[in-house]
GUBA-429913 format. One line per 5 residues: number of its first residue (from 1); their letters; for each residue x, y, z of C-alpha. Coordinates in steps of 0.25 Angstrom, whole numbers, padded with zeros to 4 digits. Last residue first. Layout:
N
NUM	a	X/Y/Z | ...
//
This chain:
68
68	ffivi	-0003/0014/0050 | -0004/-0002/0052 | 0003/-0005/0038 | 0013/0006/0040 | 0017/0002/0054
63	wlfpa	0017/-0012/0048 | 0027/-0007/0038 | 0035/0000/0049 | 0036/-0012/0057 | 0042/-0022/0044
58	emgtg	0052/-0010/0040 | 0058/-0010/0054 | 0067/-0023/0054 | 0071/-0018/0039 | 0079/-0006/0045
53	vveqg	0072/0009/0046 | 0085/0019/0046 | 0079/0029/0056 | 0078/0044/0052 | 0065/0044/0056
48	vsfsv	0057/0030/0057 | 0043/0035/0062 | 0043/0048/0054 | 0046/0040/0041 | 0035/0030/0045
43	atlti	0023/0040/0047 | 0029/0048/0036 | 0027/0035/0027 | 0014/0032/0033 | 0008/0046/0030
38	isfmv	0014/0046/0015 | 0008/0033/0013 | -0005/0035/0020 | -0007/0047/0011 | -0004/0040/-0003
33	lania	-0013/0029/0000 | -0024/0037/0005 | -0023/0046/-0008 | -0022/0033/-0015 | -0034/0028/-0009
28	yrnrl	-0044/0040/-0013 | -0037/0040/-0028 | -0051/0038/-0032 | -0048/0034/-0048 | -0033/0028/-0044
23	esqid	-0040/0019/-0034 | -0049/0012/-0044 | -0038/0011/-0054 | -0028/0004/-0043 | -0042/-0006/-0039
18	kilia	-0043/-0010/-0054 | -0028/-0013/-0055 | -0028/-0022/-0042 | -0042/-0028/-0047 | -0033/-0031/-0060
13	wviap	-0022/-0037/-0053 | -0030/-0045/-0044 | -0036/-0051/-0055 | -0024/-0053/-0063 | -0017/-0060/-0051
8	fsssc	-0029/-0070/-0049 | -0028/-0074/-0063 | -0037/-0072/-0074 | -0046/-0084/-0081 | -0058/-0084/-0071
3	gam	-0066/-0096/-0070 | -0062/-0100/-0056 | -0065/-0086/-0051
//
């Protein structure tokens, strides 16, 4: 890549745009992502209940979502 005139962020941006366009054509991953988001938010909201989540509990919930 020594002779390439494009910068690294421009190359990354081009690949990101290409991948997004590809995903919008088939929509399989988008549907899976939407369902995952709904299920994850529902599970976390059921586990929290009526409690107010403080800043000390945000990190554990993030890890639960990552491992889910």
